N, C-alpha and C positions, 0 to 999 in steps of 0.2 A: 504494500500500500504506500502511496506517495501523497504529497500535499497538493499535487496539481500536475499540469502537463509539462513539468520540468524534469530535466535529466538529473539523476543522482550524481553527486560530485565525483564518485569513482568512475563514472562512465564518460566524463568529459575529457576530450583530447587536450593535452597540455600545450600543443602548438606544432609548428612544422618548420622545416628548413628546406629551402630550395637549393639543391646542389647541381651544378652544371658539370657533366662528366661525359667522356667519350662513349662509355658503355655501362651496363648495369653492374658489372664486376668492379669497375673503378668506383662507382657510387657506393657500393657495399663496403669497399675497403675504406673509403673516406668516412662514411657514417660509423663504421666500427671503431675507428680510431679517434672519434670526436671527443674533445675534452669535456669532462663532466659525465660521460657515460660510465656507469658503475657496473660491476658484475651483478647480474640479475636483472638489469634494466632491459626493456624490450624496445627495439627500433623496427620500423617498417620502411622499406625502400620500394618506391613505386616508380615505374617509368612514366614520363609525360611526353606526349607527342606534340610537336609544334606544327601549326598549319602553314 
């Protein structure tokens, strides 16, 4: 049960970072070595296509 049509705080995305890389492998390597990422943290890397 919730208080209304609002997301629970645990379901809110903390933010995003846009990385420009030649391929997905390079983006994963950059994201994996990002300062502030701790053991157990989860990251998601998604490709974005330009038109």
